[in-house]
C-alpha positions as CSV (number, residue, x, y, z in Angstrom):
1,X,88.7,117.0,106.2
2,X,88.2,113.3,105.4
3,X,85.6,111.2,107.2
4,X,86.6,108.5,109.7
5,X,85.5,105.1,108.7
6,X,82.4,104.0,110.6
7,X,83.4,100.3,110.9
8,X,86.7,100.6,112.8
9,X,86.9,96.8,113.1
10,X,87.2,96.5,109.3
11,X,89.9,99.2,108.7
12,X,93.1,98.1,106.9
13,X,96.4,99.3,108.2
14,X,98.5,101.7,106.1
15,X,100.8,98.8,105.3
16,X,97.8,96.7,104.1
17,X,96.5,99.6,102.0
18,X,99.9,99.9,100.3
19,X,100.0,96.2,99.7
20,X,96.6,96.4,98.0
21,X,97.8,99.3,95.8
22,X,100.9,97.2,94.9
23,X,98.9,94.1,94.0
24,X,96.1,95.9,92.1
25,X,96.5,96.0,88.4
26,X,93.8,98.5,87.8
27,X,91.6,100.9,89.7
28,X,88.9,103.5,89.1
29,X,89.6,107.2,89.0
30,X,86.8,109.5,90.0
31,X,86.8,113.2,88.9
32,X,84.3,115.9,88.7
33,X,83.2,115.7,85.0
34,X,81.2,117.8,82.6
35,X,78.5,120.0,84.1
36,X,79.3,118.7,87.6
37,X,78.5,115.1,86.8
38,X,80.8,112.5,88.4
39,X,83.1,110.8,85.9
40,X,84.7,107.5,87.0
41,X,87.1,105.7,84.7
42,X,89.1,102.5,85.1
43,X,92.8,102.8,84.5
44,X,96.2,101.4,85.1
45,X,98.5,103.2,87.5
46,X,101.8,103.1,89.5
47,X,102.1,104.1,93.1
48,X,105.1,105.1,95.2
49,X,106.2,107.6,97.8
50,X,102.8,109.0,98.4
51,X,102.0,109.5,94.7
52,X,100.0,107.8,92.0
53,X,100.8,108.1,88.3
54,X,98.7,107.3,85.3
55,X,98.5,108.3,81.7
56,X,95.9,109.8,79.5
57,X,95.5,111.2,76.0
58,X,96.6,114.7,75.1
59,X,92.9,115.6,74.9
60,X,89.8,114.1,76.5
61,X,87.3,114.0,79.3
62,X,89.7,112.8,82.0
63,X,92.4,115.4,81.3
64,X,89.9,118.3,81.0
65,X,88.2,117.3,84.3
66,X,91.6,117.3,86.1
67,X,92.5,120.7,84.7
68,X,89.2,122.1,85.9
69,X,89.2,120.4,89.3
70,X,92.3,118.6,90.6
71,X,90.6,116.9,93.5
72,X,90.2,113.2,92.7
73,X,89.7,109.8,94.2
74,X,91.0,106.5,93.1
75,X,89.7,103.1,94.2
76,X,91.4,99.6,93.9
77,X,89.4,96.5,94.6
78,X,91.7,93.8,95.8
79,X,89.1,91.1,96.5
80,X,85.5,90.6,95.6
81,X,84.3,87.1,96.4
82,X,80.6,86.6,96.1
83,X,79.2,84.4,98.8
84,X,75.6,83.6,97.6
85,X,74.4,81.7,100.6
86,X,75.4,84.6,102.9
87,X,74.0,87.2,100.5
88,X,77.2,89.2,100.7
89,X,80.7,89.5,99.3
90,X,84.0,89.1,101.0
91,X,85.7,92.3,99.8
92,X,88.9,94.2,100.3
93,X,89.5,97.6,98.8
94,X,91.4,100.8,99.1
95,X,90.5,104.4,98.2
96,X,92.8,107.3,98.1
97,X,92.1,111.0,97.7
98,X,94.5,113.5,96.4
99,X,95.2,116.4,94.0
100,X,96.1,115.6,90.5
101,X,98.3,117.6,88.2
102,X,99.1,117.2,84.6
103,X,102.9,116.9,84.3
104,X,104.5,119.4,81.9
105,X,108.2,119.1,82.7
106,X,109.7,116.6,80.2
107,X,111.9,115.0,82.8
108,X,108.8,114.5,85.1
109,X,106.8,113.1,82.3
110,X,109.6,110.7,81.3
111,X,110.1,109.6,84.9
112,X,106.4,109.0,85.5
113,X,106.0,107.0,82.2
114,X,109.1,104.9,83.2
115,X,107.4,104.1,86.6
116,X,104.3,103.0,84.8
117,X,106.3,100.9,82.3
118,X,108.3,99.3,85.1
119,X,105.1,98.5,87.0
120,X,103.5,96.6,84.2
121,X,106.6,95.1,82.5
122,X,109.1,94.5,85.3
123,X,110.8,91.7,83.4
124,X,111.4,93.7,80.3
125,X,115.0,94.8,79.5
126,X,116.0,98.3,80.4
127,X,116.9,99.0,76.8
128,X,113.6,97.9,75.4
129,X,111.6,99.7,78.1
130,X,113.6,102.9,77.4
131,X,112.8,102.5,73.6
132,X,109.1,102.1,74.3
133,X,109.0,105.1,76.7
134,X,110.8,107.2,74.1
135,X,108.3,106.2,71.4
136,X,105.3,106.9,73.5
137,X,106.4,110.3,75.0
138,X,105.1,112.5,72.2
139,X,101.6,111.1,72.4
140,X,101.0,110.7,76.1
141,X,100.0,112.9,79.0
142,X,101.2,111.8,82.4
143,X,99.3,112.7,85.5
144,X,100.6,112.7,89.1
145,X,98.2,112.5,92.1
146,X,99.7,113.7,95.4
147,X,97.9,111.5,97.9
148,X,96.3,113.4,100.8
149,X,94.3,110.6,102.4
150,X,94.4,106.8,102.1
151,X,92.1,104.2,103.6
152,X,91.1,100.6,103.2
153,X,88.4,98.3,104.4
154,X,87.7,94.6,104.2
155,X,84.7,92.4,105.0
156,X,84.4,91.4,108.6
157,X,84.6,87.8,107.6
158,X,88.1,88.4,106.2
159,X,89.1,90.2,109.4
160,X,87.9,87.3,111.5
161,X,89.6,84.7,109.4
162,X,92.9,86.7,109.6
163,X,92.6,86.9,113.3
164,X,91.9,83.2,113.6
165,X,95.2,82.5,111.8
166,X,97.2,84.7,114.2
């Protein structure tokens, strides 16, 4: 169903992919947009237990696209170092594929929004986080992506430097 990566020597392990998802503060969601045109949008997310969560408005392009076609992909770039003299970049990135669903159950919506809040404000007090979540609940739509495939790749130069350190 999903293609194997051509450059096997550049593949990140599952653990490395999860670390990239954990470090990344934003990613790009790709959906099938209006009239079949691809629509890619940067967003904040939280990942855990094979699922990705993000929020969107109650109405809009992203939500409409997901309701029409739940298959999505999400990409996080962990490193992108331009190396001018080599005419390349030293990159590391992860892409996941999954099926998105707009959460309707109030308990699921609250739990997903709490995960997102905790992801971006881990030092905040539980009481303040709960108050912010409560305030935002009426205006937000939460989406959950059940991950079906996850892969990562890094520049061969990073692979070589990692192996040199081992």
